[in-house]
MIDOSE-1310 file (N, C-alpha, C; in nm, 2 decimals, decimal comma, always signed):
residues 268
xxxx	+1,92/-0,80/-2,79/+1,80/-0,91/-2,71/+1,73/-0,96/-2,83; +1,72/-1,11/-2,85/+1,66/-1,16/-2,95/+1,52/-1,13/-2,91; +1,40/-1,13/-2,98/+1,25/-1,11/-2,93/+1,22/-1,25/-2,87; +1,25/-1,37/-2,86/+1,20/-1,47/-2,77/+1,27/-1,44/-2,64
xxxx	+1,37/-1,39/-2,66/+1,47/-1,35/-2,52/+1,37/-1,25/-2,47; +1,33/-1,16/-2,53/+1,29/-1,05/-2,47/+1,16/-1,06/-2,40; +1,07/-1,17/-2,48/+0,95/-1,19/-2,46/+0,97/-1,28/-2,32; +1,08/-1,35/-2,26/+1,07/-1,46/-2,19/+1,12/-1,38/-2,06
xxxx	+1,19/-1,27/-2,07/+1,24/-1,17/-1,92/+1,20/-1,07/-1,92; +1,19/-1,04/-1,80/+1,15/-0,89/-1,75/+1,27/-0,81/-1,78; +1,21/-0,70/-1,79/+1,33/-0,57/-1,80/+1,35/-0,59/-1,64; +1,50/-0,53/-1,60/+1,54/-0,51/-1,46/+1,65/-0,44/-1,48
xxxx	+1,71/-0,37/-1,36/+1,82/-0,31/-1,33/+1,86/-0,36/-1,18; +1,96/-0,38/-1,18/+2,07/-0,42/-1,03/+2,15/-0,28/-0,95; +2,12/-0,28/-0,82/+2,17/-0,17/-0,75/+2,24/-0,26/-0,65; +2,32/-0,17/-0,57/+2,35/-0,18/-0,46/+2,45/-0,28/-0,45
xxxx	+2,47/-0,38/-0,30/+2,58/-0,44/-0,28/+2,62/-0,59/-0,31; +2,71/-0,60/-0,47/+2,70/-0,73/-0,54/+2,75/-0,86/-0,48; +2,76/-0,82/-0,31/+2,77/-0,93/-0,26/+2,69/-0,97/-0,11; +2,60/-0,91/-0,16/+2,48/-0,89/-0,02/+2,39/-1,00/-0,05
xxxx	+2,26/-1,06/+0,01/+2,16/-1,09/+0,00/+2,09/-1,03/-0,13; +2,00/-1,11/-0,20/+1,93/-1,05/-0,34/+1,79/-1,03/-0,27; +1,75/-0,93/-0,31/+1,61/-0,85/-0,30/+1,57/-0,85/-0,41; +1,46/-0,89/-0,43/+1,38/-0,84/-0,59/+1,25/-0,77/-0,55
xxxx	+1,22/-0,65/-0,61/+1,15/-0,52/-0,63/+1,06/-0,56/-0,69; +0,91/-0,57/-0,70/+0,83/-0,58/-0,77/+0,69/-0,51/-0,78; +0,74/-0,39/-0,90/+0,60/-0,28/-0,85/+0,44/-0,35/-0,92; +0,37/-0,25/-0,91/+0,24/-0,30/-0,93/+0,18/-0,15/-1,02
xxxx	+0,01/-0,17/-1,06/-0,02/-0,07/-1,13/-0,03/+0,08/-1,09; -0,03/+0,21/-1,11/+0,04/+0,23/-1,24/+0,20/+0,27/-1,23; +0,27/+0,19/-1,17/+0,40/+0,23/-1,18/+0,54/+0,20/-1,25; +0,65/+0,19/-1,18/+0,74/+0,14/-1,30/+0,85/+0,13/-1,16
xxxx	+0,98/+0,07/-1,20/+1,08/+0,01/-1,06/+1,13/+0,15/-0,99; +1,09/+0,27/-1,03/+1,13/+0,39/-0,95/+1,06/+0,43/-0,81; +0,92/+0,33/-0,82/+0,84/+0,36/-0,72/+0,95/+0,32/-0,57; +1,04/+0,25/-0,61/+1,14/+0,20/-0,49/+1,25/+0,28/-0,46
xxxx	+1,28/+0,38/-0,47/+1,38/+0,48/-0,52/+1,42/+0,52/-0,35; +1,36/+0,47/-0,29/+1,35/+0,56/-0,13/+1,36/+0,46/-0,04; +1,36/+0,32/-0,10/+1,36/+0,17/+0,01/+1,52/+0,15/-0,06; +1,57/+0,16/-0,20/+1,68/+0,11/-0,21/+1,79/+0,21/-0,19
xxxx	+1,74/+0,36/-0,18/+1,87/+0,42/-0,10/+1,91/+0,37/-0,01; +1,81/+0,33/+0,14/+1,86/+0,24/+0,23/+1,93/+0,14/+0,26; +1,85/+0,03/+0,16/+1,90/-0,09/+0,18/+2,03/-0,13/+0,04; +2,06/-0,02/-0,01/+2,16/-0,08/-0,11/+2,29/-0,14/-0,04
xxxx	+2,32/-0,02/+0,08/+2,43/-0,10/+0,14/+2,47/-0,22/+0,19; +2,37/-0,30/+0,21/+2,35/-0,41/+0,26/+2,33/-0,58/+0,17; +2,21/-0,47/+0,06/+2,15/-0,61/+0,01/+2,21/-0,55/-0,16; +2,16/-0,68/-0,24/+2,16/-0,66/-0,39/+2,03/-0,66/-0,43
xxxx	+1,99/-0,53/-0,47/+1,87/-0,49/-0,52/+1,84/-0,46/-0,68; +1,74/-0,57/-0,70/+1,69/-0,62/-0,81/+1,56/-0,56/-0,87; +1,54/-0,45/-0,98/+1,45/-0,40/-0,97/+1,36/-0,41/-1,12; +1,29/-0,47/-1,05/+1,22/-0,56/-1,21/+1,09/-0,42/-1,24
xxxx	+1,09/-0,44/-1,40/+0,98/-0,35/-1,45/+0,88/-0,48/-1,51; +0,73/-0,47/-1,46/+0,65/-0,56/-1,56/+0,62/-0,53/-1,67; +0,64/-0,67/-1,75/+0,62/-0,62/-1,92/+0,51/-0,54/-1,87; +0,51/-0,44/-1,99/+0,41/-0,33/-2,08/+0,44/-0,22/-2,02
xxxx	+0,53/-0,22/-1,90/+0,53/-0,09/-1,78/+0,61/-0,01/-1,85; +0,70/-0,06/-1,93/+0,84/-0,01/-1,97/+0,79/+0,13/-2,07; +0,95/+0,17/-2,14/+0,91/+0,27/-2,25/+0,82/+0,21/-2,35; +0,89/+0,06/-2,38/+0,83/+0,01/-2,51/+0,73/-0,12/-2,47
xxxx	+0,59/-0,14/-2,55/+0,49/-0,25/-2,45/+0,54/-0,36/-2,56; +0,61/-0,47/-2,42/+0,63/-0,61/-2,49/+0,53/-0,70/-2,55; +0,41/-0,68/-2,56/+0,34/-0,77/-2,63/+0,19/-0,67/-2,61; +0,11/-0,63/-2,74/-0,04/-0,59/-2,71/-0,13/-0,62/-2,65
xxxx	-0,16/-0,76/-2,60/-0,26/-0,82/-2,54/-0,21/-0,82/-2,38; -0,08/-0,79/-2,38/-0,03/-0,85/-2,21/-0,05/-0,95/-2,17; +0,00/-0,96/-2,04/+0,03/-1,10/-2,05/-0,05/-1,18/-1,90; -0,12/-1,35/-1,92/-0,18/-1,36/-1,80/-0,09/-1,43/-1,71
xxxx	-0,10/-1,44/-1,57/-0,02/-1,40/-1,48/+0,07/-1,57/-1,47; +0,02/-1,68/-1,53/+0,12/-1,81/-1,54/+0,28/-1,77/-1,62; +0,19/-1,70/-1,75/+0,31/-1,62/-1,81/+0,41/-1,53/-1,73; +0,35/-1,43/-1,63/+0,40/-1,29/-1,57/+0,50/-1,42/-1,45
xxxx	+0,47/-1,53/-1,43/+0,51/-1,57/-1,32/+0,67/-1,70/-1,36; +0,64/-1,71/-1,49/+0,74/-1,77/-1,53/+0,87/-1,68/-1,60; +0,81/-1,58/-1,61/+0,91/-1,49/-1,66/+0,96/-1,43/-1,56; +0,87/-1,40/-1,46/+0,99/-1,36/-1,30/+1,09/-1,47/-1,27
xxxx	+1,02/-1,57/-1,28/+1,11/-1,70/-1,20/+1,25/-1,69/-1,35; +1,25/-1,68/-1,48/+1,35/-1,71/-1,55/+1,40/-1,57/-1,52; +1,35/-1,47/-1,48/+1,46/-1,35/-1,52/+1,52/-1,37/-1,37; +1,50/-1,37/-1,25/+1,55/-1,41/-1,16/+1,68/-1,56/-1,15
xxxx	+1,65/-1,64/-1,23/+1,75/-1,71/-1,22/+1,84/-1,67/-1,30; +1,81/-1,59/-1,43/+1,95/-1,53/-1,49/+2,02/-1,44/-1,35; +1,98/-1,38/-1,31/+2,05/-1,31/-1,22/+2,12/-1,40/-1,06; +2,03/-1,46/-1,06/+2,10/-1,55/-0,96/+2,06/-1,69/-0,99
xxxx	+2,15/-1,76/-1,06/+2,13/-1,92/-1,08/+2,09/-2,00/-0,98; +2,11/-2,01/-0,84/+2,12/-2,08/-0,74/+2,10/-2,01/-0,60; +2,00/-2,06/-0,52/+1,99/-2,01/-0,35/+1,84/-1,94/-0,39; +1,85/-1,88/-0,29/+1,69/-1,83/-0,24/+1,70/-1,67/-0,27
xxxx	+1,59/-1,58/-0,32/+1,59/-1,47/-0,30/+1,47/-1,41/-0,19; +1,48/-1,28/-0,18/+1,40/-1,20/-0,12/+1,31/-1,13/-0,19; +1,15/-1,10/-0,16/+1,09/-1,03/-0,23/+1,06/-0,91/-0,15; +1,01/-0,77/-0,24/+0,95/-0,66/-0,20/+0,86/-0,62/-0,30
xxxx	+0,71/-0,64/-0,24/+0,61/-0,61/-0,38/+0,49/-0,53/-0,31; +0,42/-0,49/-0,41/+0,33/-0,40/-0,40/+0,24/-0,40/-0,49; +0,12/-0,37/-0,43/-0,04/-0,40/-0,57/-0,02/-0,51/-0,64; +0,00/-0,51/-0,79/-0,03/-0,64/-0,84/+0,11/-0,70/-0,84
xxxx	+0,21/-0,61/-0,81/+0,36/-0,68/-0,77/+0,37/-0,80/-0,71; +0,24/-0,77/-0,55/+0,18/-0,86/-0,46/+0,12/-0,97/-0,50; +0,02/-0,96/-0,55/-0,06/-1,06/-0,65/+0,05/-1,15/-0,70; +0,12/-1,10/-0,80/+0,23/-1,20/-0,87/+0,32/-1,24/-0,80
xxxx	+0,36/-1,15/-0,69/+0,48/-1,18/-0,57/+0,46/-1,35/-0,52; +0,29/-1,34/-0,49/+0,22/-1,44/-0,39/+0,21/-1,56/-0,49; +0,19/-1,55/-0,63/+0,16/-1,65/-0,71/+0,31/-1,74/-0,75; +0,41/-1,61/-0,76/+0,56/-1,69/-0,76/+0,61/-1,79/-0,62
xxxx	+0,57/-1,73/-0,54/+0,59/-1,80/-0,40/+0,54/-1,95/-0,43; +0,40/-1,92/-0,45/+0,34/-2,06/-0,43/+0,38/-2,14/-0,57; +0,43/-2,11/-0,69/+0,45/-2,19/-0,78/+0,57/-2,22/-0,78; +0,68/-2,14/-0,70/+0,80/-2,16/-0,70/+0,85/-2,15/-0,53
xxxx	+0,80/-2,23/-0,45/+0,82/-2,20/-0,33/+0,94/-2,17/-0,29; +1,07/-2,30/-0,34/+1,22/-2,32/-0,32/+1,27/-2,18/-0,34; +1,22/-2,10/-0,40/+1,30/-1,96/-0,47/+1,29/-1,86/-0,36; +1,18/-1,82/-0,28/+1,19/-1,74/-0,20/+1,22/-1,77/-0,06
xxxx	+1,30/-1,68/+0,01/+1,35/-1,70/+0,15/+1,21/-1,63/+0,22; +1,20/-1,49/+0,18/+1,05/-1,45/+0,27/+1,03/-1,33/+0,19; +0,92/-1,27/+0,25/+0,85/-1,16/+0,12/+0,81/-1,05/+0,22; +0,83/-0,93/+0,17/+0,74/-0,82/+0,21/+0,63/-0,78/+0,09
xxxx	+0,51/-0,77/+0,19/+0,39/-0,71/+0,03/+0,35/-0,63/+0,09; +0,32/-0,53/+0,04/+0,27/-0,36/+0,08/+0,14/-0,38/+0,00; +0,06/-0,35/+0,10/-0,12/-0,29/+0,09/-0,23/-0,43/+0,00; -0,16/-0,52/-0,08/-0,28/-0,59/-0,14/-0,20/-0,75/-0,10
xxxx	-0,33/-0,81/-0,01/-0,33/-0,92/+0,02/-0,35/-1,06/+0,00; -0,30/-1,17/+0,01/-0,29/-1,25/-0,06/-0,46/-1,29/-0,04; -0,54/-1,27/+0,04/-0,69/-1,30/+0,05/-0,77/-1,14/+0,03; -0,88/-1,17/-0,01/-0,93/-1,01/-0,05/-1,08/-1,05/+0,01
xxxx	-1,12/-0,94/+0,05/-1,28/-0,98/+0,10/-1,33/-0,86/+0,13; -1,40/-0,78/+0,05/-1,44/-0,65/+0,03/-1,56/-0,66/+0,16; -1,57/-0,54/+0,23/-1,65/-0,50/+0,36/-1,80/-0,48/+0,33; -1,83/-0,54/+0,26/-2,01/-0,51/+0,20/-2,03/-0,43/+0,07
xxxx	-2,13/-0,45/+0,07/-2,19/-0,38/-0,06/-2,10/-0,26/-0,18; -2,11/-0,19/-0,04/-2,03/-0,04/-0,13/-1,88/-0,07/-0,17; -1,79/-0,12/-0,10/-1,69/-0,14/-0,14/-1,67/-0,26/-0,22; -1,72/-0,33/-0,27/-1,73/-0,46/-0,38/-1,74/-0,35/-0,53
xxxx	-1,89/-0,27/-0,53/-1,89/-0,20/-0,61/-1,82/-0,05/-0,64; -1,75/-0,06/-0,55/-1,64/+0,02/-0,57/-1,49/-0,03/-0,66; -1,46/-0,17/-0,62/-1,36/-0,19/-0,67/-1,43/-0,27/-0,84; -1,54/-0,34/-0,84/-1,56/-0,33/-0,97/-1,60/-0,21/-1,04
xxxx	-1,63/-0,12/-1,02/-1,62/+0,00/-1,07/-1,49/+0,03/-1,13; -1,42/+0,07/-1,04/-1,28/+0,10/-1,11/-1,23/+0,02/-1,20; -1,24/-0,11/-1,16/-1,14/-0,23/-1,23/-1,18/-0,24/-1,36; -1,35/-0,23/-1,36/-1,36/-0,24/-1,51/-1,35/-0,13/-1,59
xxxx	-1,38/-0,01/-1,54/-1,35/+0,10/-1,61/-1,17/+0,10/-1,67; -1,10/+0,06/-1,59/-0,96/+0,03/-1,64/-0,97/-0,09/-1,75; -1,06/-0,19/-1,73/-1,01/-0,29/-1,86/-1,07/-0,21/-1,96; -1,22/-0,17/-1,95/-1,25/-0,11/-2,08/-1,14/+0,02/-2,16
xxxx	-1,09/+0,08/-2,08/-0,97/+0,18/-2,12/-0,86/+0,11/-2,20; -0,82/-0,02/-2,13/-0,73/-0,11/-2,18/-0,79/-0,13/-2,33; -0,90/-0,15/-2,38/-0,95/-0,22/-2,46/-1,00/-0,11/-2,56; -0,98/+0,02/-2,51/-1,00/+0,13/-2,61/-0,86/+0,14/-2,64
xxxx	-0,75/+0,15/-2,56/-0,62/+0,17/-2,57/-0,56/+0,10/-2,69; -0,62/-0,06/-2,72/-0,59/-0,14/-2,80/-0,58/-0,07/-2,94; -0,70/+0,00/-2,95/-0,75/+0,05/-3,06/-0,68/+0,19/-3,13; -0,72/+0,30/-3,00/-0,66/+0,40/-2,99/-0,57/+0,42/-2,89
xxxx	-0,45/+0,44/-2,88/-0,36/+0,42/-2,75/-0,35/+0,60/-2,71; -0,35/+0,68/-2,77/-0,35/+0,80/-2,69/-0,51/+0,81/-2,60; -0,63/+0,80/-2,70/-0,77/+0,78/-2,62/-0,73/+0,69/-2,49; -0,70/+0,58/-2,53/-0,74/+0,48/-2,38/-0,60/+0,53/-2,28
xxxx	-0,51/+0,62/-2,32/-0,43/+0,67/-2,18/-0,52/+0,77/-2,12; -0,57/+0,88/-2,23/-0,65/+0,96/-2,14/-0,75/+0,95/-2,06; -0,81/+0,83/-2,13/-0,94/+0,76/-2,02/-0,89/+0,71/-1,87; -0,76/+0,62/-1,92/-0,73/+0,59/-1,79/-0,64/+0,69/-1,69
xxxx	-0,63/+0,79/-1,74/-0,55/+0,88/-1,62/-0,71/+0,94/-1,58; -0,81/+0,97/-1,67/-0,92/+1,04/-1,62/-0,98/+0,94/-1,47; -0,96/+0,80/-1,49/-1,01/+0,71/-1,38/-0,91/+0,73/-1,28; -0,81/+0,71/-1,29/-0,68/+0,76/-1,20/-0,73/+0,85/-1,10
xxxx	-0,76/+0,94/-1,19/-0,78/+1,08/-1,11/-0,89/+1,06/-1,02; -1,01/+0,99/-1,11/-1,15/+0,98/-1,00/-1,09/+0,89/-0,88; -0,97/+0,82/-0,86/-0,94/+0,68/-0,77/-0,84/+0,76/-0,69; -0,80/+0,89/-0,72/-0,72/+0,96/-0,65/-0,58/+0,91/-0,64
xxxx	-0,52/+0,85/-0,76/-0,40/+0,81/-0,77/-0,27/+0,95/-0,76; -0,19/+0,93/-0,72/-0,09/+1,06/-0,72/-0,04/+1,14/-0,85; -0,04/+1,22/-0,85/-0,01/+1,31/-0,98/+0,10/+1,20/-1,05; +0,27/+1,17/-0,99/+0,35/+1,13/-1,01/+0,29/+1,02/-1,13
xxxx	+0,24/+0,91/-1,05/+0,20/+0,79/-1,12/+0,13/+0,81/-1,25; +0,04/+0,93/-1,20/-0,12/+0,97/-1,34/-0,01/+0,98/-1,43; +0,08/+1,09/-1,46/+0,18/+1,13/-1,52/+0,24/+1,06/-1,65; +0,26/+0,91/-1,55/+0,33/+0,84/-1,69/+0,28/+0,70/-1,69
xxxx	+0,14/+0,73/-1,68/-0,01/+0,62/-1,70/-0,03/+0,61/-1,86; +0,00/+0,47/-1,85/-0,04/+0,39/-2,04/-0,14/+0,31/-2,02; -0,26/+0,31/-2,10/-0,36/+0,23/-2,08/-0,30/+0,07/-2,10; -0,19/+0,06/-2,13/-0,14/-0,08/-2,19/-0,10/-0,15/-2,02
xxxx	-0,09/-0,04/-1,93/-0,07/-0,11/-1,81/-0,21/-0,19/-1,70; -0,30/-0,17/-1,78/-0,40/-0,23/-1,75/-0,45/-0,34/-1,75; -0,36/-0,39/-1,83/-0,40/-0,57/-1,84/-0,43/-0,66/-1,75; -0,37/-0,66/-1,65/-0,37/-0,77/-1,53/-0,51/-0,77/-1,49
xxxx	-0,60/-0,63/-1,48/-0,72/-0,63/-1,45/-0,82/-0,71/-1,55; -0,76/-0,74/-1,67/-0,83/-0,78/-1,78/-0,86/-0,94/-1,70; -0,74/-1,01/-1,71/-0,68/-1,15/-1,67/-0,74/-1,17/-1,50; -0,75/-1,08/-1,44/-0,77/-1,13/-1,32/-0,95/-1,19/-1,31
xxxx	-1,02/-1,06/-1,41/-1,16/-1,10/-1,40/-1,22/-1,22/-1,51; -1,11/-1,24/-1,65/-1,10/-1,34/-1,71/-1,13/-1,43/-1,65; -1,03/-1,47/-1,52/-1,01/-1,59/-1,44/-1,13/-1,62/-1,38; -1,16/-1,53/-1,33/-1,29/-1,55/-1,21/-1,40/-1,60/-1,31
xxxx	-1,48/-1,54/-1,41/-1,57/-1,54/-1,53/-1,55/-1,71/-1,58; -1,43/-1,72/-1,61/-1,42/-1,84/-1,67/-1,36/-2,00/-1,63; -1,45/-2,09/-1,56/-1,42/-2,22/-1,50/-1,27/-2,25/-1,56; -1,22/-2,28/-1,66/-1,12/-2,31/-1,71/-1,01/-2,25/-1,72
xxxx	-1,01/-2,11/-1,66/-0,92/-2,01/-1,66/-0,88/-1,99/-1,51; -0,97/-2,06/-1,40/-0,90/-2,01/-1,27/-0,83/-2,05/-1,22; -0,77/-2,16/-1,26/-0,63/-2,20/-1,24/-0,51/-2,13/-1,22; -0,52/-2,01/-1,33/-0,43/-1,92/-1,33/-0,43/-1,82/-1,20
xxxx	-0,56/-1,80/-1,14/-0,55/-1,69/-1,04/-0,49/-1,77/-0,90; -0,48/-1,67/-0,80/-0,39/-1,72/-0,68/-0,51/-1,84/-0,61; -0,60/-1,78/-0,58/-0,70/-1,90/-0,50/-0,66/-1,91/-0,35; -0,66/-2,02/-0,30/-0,64/-2,04/-0,17/-0,51/-2,02/-0,16
xxxx	-0,47/-1,92/-0,08/-0,33/-1,94/-0,10/-0,28/-1,92/+0,07; -0,19/-2,00/+0,08/-0,10/-2,01/+0,23/+0,09/-2,02/+0,21; +0,12/-1,91/+0,20/+0,27/-1,87/+0,20/+0,34/-1,98/+0,28; +0,47/-2,04/+0,23/+0,56/-2,15/+0,26/+0,68/-2,08/+0,33
xxxx	+0,69/-1,91/+0,33/+0,78/-1,87/+0,38/+0,73/-1,74/+0,47; +0,83/-1,69/+0,54/+0,76/-1,59/+0,65/+0,74/-1,43/+0,57; +0,63/-1,37/+0,59/+0,56/-1,27/+0,51/+0,56/-1,14/+0,62; +0,60/-1,03/+0,56/+0,59/-0,88/+0,64/+0,46/-0,85/+0,54
xxxx	+0,35/-0,82/+0,62/+0,27/-0,75/+0,55/+0,23/-0,60/+0,60; +0,27/-0,49/+0,53/+0,23/-0,37/+0,53/+0,12/-0,34/+0,48; +0,00/-0,21/+0,55/-0,06/-0,17/+0,49/-0,13/-0,01/+0,53; -0,18/+0,04/+0,43/-0,20/+0,18/+0,47/-0,34/+0,19/+0,52
xxxx	-0,38/+0,25/+0,63/-0,51/+0,22/+0,72/-0,59/+0,36/+0,70; -0,55/+0,42/+0,61/-0,62/+0,57/+0,55/-0,69/+0,60/+0,41; -0,76/+0,46/+0,39/-0,85/+0,47/+0,23/-0,97/+0,41/+0,26; -1,01/+0,42/+0,18/-1,17/+0,37/+0,16/-1,19/+0,20/+0,12
xxxx	-1,11/+0,15/+0,05/-1,10/+0,02/+0,04/-0,97/-0,06/+0,11; -1,02/-0,14/+0,20/-0,90/-0,23/+0,21/-0,89/-0,35/+0,13; -0,75/-0,36/+0,08/-0,72/-0,52/+0,00/-0,68/-0,63/+0,07; -0,73/-0,66/+0,18/-0,71/-0,79/+0,26/-0,82/-0,83/+0,34
xxxx	-0,86/-0,94/+0,38/-0,93/-0,96/+0,48/-0,83/-1,01/+0,61; -0,95/-1,03/+0,71/-0,92/-1,06/+0,85/-0,83/-1,21/+0,85; -0,87/-1,28/+0,75/-0,80/-1,44/+0,73/-0,67/-1,41/+0,73; -0,62/-1,33/+0,61/-0,52/-1,28/+0,57/-0,42/-1,25/+0,67
xxxx	-0,47/-1,13/+0,76/-0,36/-1,09/+0,86/-0,30/-1,22/+0,95; -0,43/-1,35/+0,98/-0,37/-1,44/+1,06/-0,30/-1,51/+1,00; -0,29/-1,52/+0,86/-0,22/-1,61/+0,79/-0,07/-1,60/+0,74; -0,06/-1,40/+0,77/+0,08/-1,36/+0,79/+0,13/-1,37/+0,88
xxxx	+0,09/-1,38/+1,01/+0,12/-1,42/+1,16/+0,17/-1,58/+1,13; +0,07/-1,64/+1,09/+0,10/-1,80/+1,14/+0,22/-1,80/+1,02; +0,25/-1,74/+0,93/+0,36/-1,77/+0,86/+0,55/-1,71/+0,94; +0,51/-1,68/+1,01/+0,64/-1,63/+1,09/+0,64/-1,50/+1,09
xxxx	+0,55/-1,42/+1,00/+0,57/-1,27/+0,99/+0,53/-1,22/+1,08; +0,45/-1,11/+0,97/+0,39/-1,00/+1,07/+0,31/-0,90/+0,97; +0,19/-0,89/+1,03/+0,11/-0,78/+0,95/+0,10/-0,63/+1,03; +0,11/-0,52/+0,97/+0,09/-0,39/+1,05/+0,02/-0,29/+0,96
xxxx	-0,09/-0,24/+1,03/-0,15/-0,13/+0,94/-0,05/+0,02/+1,01; -0,01/+0,10/+0,87/+0,05/+0,21/+0,90/-0,04/+0,33/+0,95; -0,04/+0,38/+1,04/-0,17/+0,48/+1,09/-0,09/+0,59/+0,96; -0,23/+0,68/+0,92/-0,20/+0,79/+0,81/-0,16/+0,78/+0,66
xxxx	-0,13/+0,62/+0,65/-0,09/+0,60/+0,50/-0,21/+0,57/+0,41; -0,16/+0,60/+0,30/-0,27/+0,55/+0,18/-0,18/+0,41/+0,14; -0,24/+0,42/-0,02/-0,19/+0,29/-0,09/-0,03/+0,31/-0,12; +0,03/+0,45/-0,13/+0,17/+0,44/-0,16/+0,24/+0,49/-0,05
xxxx	+0,20/+0,41/+0,06/+0,28/+0,40/+0,18/+0,47/+0,41/+0,19; +0,49/+0,32/+0,07/+0,67/+0,34/+0,06/+0,71/+0,50/+0,04; +0,62/+0,56/-0,03/+0,67/+0,68/-0,06/+0,62/+0,79/+0,07; +0,48/+0,77/+0,09/+0,43/+0,87/+0,19/+0,52/+0,84/+0,34
xxxx	+0,51/+0,73/+0,35/+0,56/+0,66/+0,53/+0,74/+0,59/+0,52; +0,82/+0,67/+0,40/+0,95/+0,56/+0,37/+1,01/+0,53/+0,49; +1,03/+0,63/+0,58/+1,10/+0,61/+0,69/+1,06/+0,47/+0,78; +0,92/+0,48/+0,82/+0,85/+0,35/+0,86/+0,86/+0,24/+0,79
xxxx	+0,81/+0,25/+0,69/+0,86/+0,15/+0,62/+0,97/+0,09/+0,60; +1,05/+0,18/+0,55/+1,20/+0,10/+0,55/+1,28/+0,05/+0,69; +1,21/+0,11/+0,79/+1,25/+0,06/+0,92/+1,19/-0,08/+0,93; +1,08/-0,09/+0,93/+1,01/-0,23/+0,92/+1,05/-0,33/+0,83
xxxx	+1,10/-0,30/+0,72/+1,19/-0,39/+0,63/+1,31/-0,43/+0,66; +1,38/-0,32/+0,70/+1,52/-0,37/+0,75/+1,48/-0,48/+0,89; +1,42/-0,42/+0,94/+1,42/-0,56/+1,11/+1,38/-0,69/+1,05; +1,26/-0,70/+0,92/+1,22/-0,83/+0,89/+1,29/-0,88/+0,83
xxxx	+1,39/-0,82/+0,73/+1,48/-0,87/+0,62/+1,64/-0,96/+0,72; +1,63/-0,87/+0,82/+1,73/-0,90/+0,92/+1,74/-1,02/+0,99; +1,61/-1,06/+1,00/+1,52/-1,13/+1,13/+1,56/-1,24/+1,07; +1,67/-1,29/+1,03/+1,69/-1,46/+0,99/+1,75/-1,59/+1,09
């Protein structure tokens, strides 16, 4: 693949029914496309499952400095249109994948039929000072690890794994973590601090497609506001907390998540 094309498209694989509706799965930090293995196993008989690997999350780094959100949206759009030149697709997203999925739907509403987003909402409102400090603490720590990793990758990776351990990222995810995965935290905070970069962020978002929003209830932090739950309902979708689940609910509560996905995706 030529360098220009390599930088313009996301790495992806396709599984499932070649004649079925297209589902595009987008993971977040610090995962890769294998995050969705338990969903694909159930959905592939009916759907064509496109598994995106975000830039810099693959075996090889795509670009040392990472990618700002408008670039990621453009890459996703180009990738999806290479796979399916016409018509709409549905999204299944998690973590940064959810945030980028919202941006994709906001920028290209004609591309998205419906969207299932897991554990990161389109509006976040920390409930008080302590959750705010927790968010700032771990995100700035990961930015620092990313900067260190730009100079000394093994040290950046080691520090990133240390932060991940503190915030209780599961062992499977920690083992594969590289500091180059952390770049979206930098671009998020840069967008918040610099007024001329604010347009790169999600801002006030109201989806134009139905949204299924599933979130784990057993977490120290909630990454959505009560307003977001109402927006999801207003979209014609549904918001539901999964009792006993944490951030990686698609792994720990796969049967429940799969059941909700099938019901939502077939409700056309």
